[in-house]
C-alpha positions as CSV (number, residue, x, y, z in Angstrom):
1,V,31.2,46.3,-57.5
2,P,33.3,43.9,-59.3
3,S,30.7,41.3,-60.6
4,A,32.6,38.2,-59.2
5,L,32.6,40.0,-55.6
6,L,28.7,41.3,-55.7
7,T,27.4,37.9,-53.9
8,F,29.7,38.7,-50.9
9,S,29.4,42.4,-51.2
10,R,25.2,41.6,-50.9
11,A,26.2,39.3,-47.8
12,V,28.5,41.8,-46.1
13,L,25.9,44.6,-46.7
14,R,22.8,42.6,-45.5
15,E,25.1,41.9,-42.6
16,R,26.3,45.1,-41.7
17,F,22.8,46.9,-41.9
18,S,20.5,44.3,-40.5
19,S,22.4,45.0,-37.4
20,F,21.4,48.1,-36.4
21,V,19.1,49.2,-39.0
22,A,16.4,47.0,-40.9
23,K,17.3,48.0,-44.7
24,A,16.5,45.6,-47.3
25,V,19.4,44.9,-49.9
26,Y,18.5,44.4,-53.5
27,T,20.3,43.6,-56.3
28,F,20.1,45.3,-59.9
29,S,20.9,42.4,-62.4
30,F,20.4,43.1,-66.0
31,D,21.3,42.3,-69.7
32,R,21.1,43.7,-72.8
33,A,18.5,40.7,-73.8
34,T,16.5,41.7,-71.3
35,E,13.7,43.5,-72.2
36,L,12.9,46.2,-70.0
37,E,9.4,45.4,-68.0
38,Q,7.7,47.2,-65.2
39,P,8.8,44.8,-62.9
40,V,12.2,46.4,-62.7
41,L,11.1,50.0,-62.2
42,D,8.7,48.7,-59.5
43,K,11.5,46.7,-57.9
44,M,13.5,49.9,-57.9
45,L,10.9,51.9,-56.8
46,V,10.3,50.1,-53.5
47,A,14.1,50.0,-52.8
48,K,14.0,53.7,-53.1
49,E,10.6,54.0,-50.6
50,H,12.3,51.8,-48.4
51,G,15.6,53.4,-48.2
52,A,17.0,50.2,-49.2
53,V,20.6,49.3,-50.7
54,V,20.8,48.2,-54.4
55,C,24.1,46.7,-55.1
56,A,24.7,46.5,-59.0
57,S,27.8,45.0,-60.8
58,P,29.3,47.6,-63.5
59,T,28.5,45.1,-66.3
60,A,24.7,45.1,-65.2
61,L,25.1,49.1,-65.0
62,K,26.7,49.7,-68.5
63,S,24.1,46.7,-70.2
64,F,21.3,49.1,-68.8
65,A,22.9,51.8,-70.1
66,L,23.5,50.4,-73.5
67,K,20.2,49.1,-73.6
68,F,18.8,52.5,-73.2
69,V,20.9,53.7,-76.1
70,E,20.1,50.8,-78.1
71,V,16.4,51.6,-77.6
72,M,16.8,55.1,-78.2
73,H,18.6,54.5,-81.3
74,H,15.8,52.4,-83.0
75,L,13.3,55.0,-82.2
76,E,15.3,57.8,-83.9
77,E,16.0,55.0,-87.0
78,R,12.2,54.8,-87.0
79,S,11.5,58.4,-86.9
80,R,14.3,58.7,-89.5
81,N,13.3,56.4,-91.8
82,Q,9.0,57.7,-91.7
83,E,10.6,61.3,-92.4
84,S,12.4,59.8,-95.4
85,D,9.2,57.9,-96.8
86,W,12.3,54.8,-96.9
87,Q,9.8,52.9,-94.4
88,T,6.6,53.5,-96.4
89,T,8.2,52.6,-99.5
90,L,10.1,49.3,-98.2
91,M,6.7,48.5,-96.4
92,Q,4.6,48.6,-100.0
93,N,7.4,46.8,-101.6
94,A,8.0,44.3,-99.5
95,I,10.4,41.6,-100.9
96,T,8.7,37.8,-100.2
97,L,9.8,34.9,-101.9
98,G,6.9,35.0,-104.4
99,G,8.5,38.0,-105.2
100,L,7.5,41.9,-104.9
101,L,4.1,42.0,-102.9
102,P,2.3,44.8,-101.0
103,L,2.7,44.7,-97.4
104,T,-0.5,43.8,-95.4
105,D,-2.0,45.8,-92.7
106,E,-1.3,43.3,-90.2
107,A,2.4,43.7,-91.0
108,K,2.2,47.6,-90.8
109,G,0.0,47.1,-87.4
110,K,3.1,44.9,-86.4
111,A,5.4,47.4,-87.5
112,A,3.3,50.2,-85.3
113,T,3.2,48.3,-82.6
114,E,6.9,47.7,-82.2
115,T,7.5,51.3,-82.3
116,V,4.9,51.6,-79.5
117,L,6.7,49.0,-77.3
118,L,10.0,50.9,-78.2
119,V,8.6,53.9,-76.5
120,K,7.4,52.1,-73.5
121,Q,11.0,50.8,-72.6
122,A,12.2,54.0,-73.5
123,E,9.7,55.7,-70.8
124,L,10.9,52.6,-68.4
125,C,14.2,53.4,-69.1
126,A,14.2,57.0,-68.2
127,R,11.9,56.5,-65.1
128,I,15.0,54.2,-63.7
129,L,17.2,56.1,-64.4
130,R,15.4,58.9,-62.0
131,V,15.0,56.6,-59.4
132,M,18.9,55.7,-59.7
């Protein structure tokens, strides 16, 4: 449904479906700045479980697909960097205002945490796609 007609389409669907069958109508709204979190998946699972109608604009679907590609790209980039030992060298020789200083354990932990978050986002994307 085009973005300009999303509100109208949702209202029409609610009107048409509620007259003979009690069906919920959900809106899938997403943009690339949105962090993928569990509530997005939960909403899609509830819609599937109840046989609800889900409306989405092409922009929301495109943004979701691009977010998935972006997350996968970041994961592949991190994997490639670890394999080539580039990331390790960068971490050991991080440039700061004071000159070359070794990266602290806290910064190394932050990089690992970011990787874990990317993996979780990729898993959520895949699960949402399976529900769709």
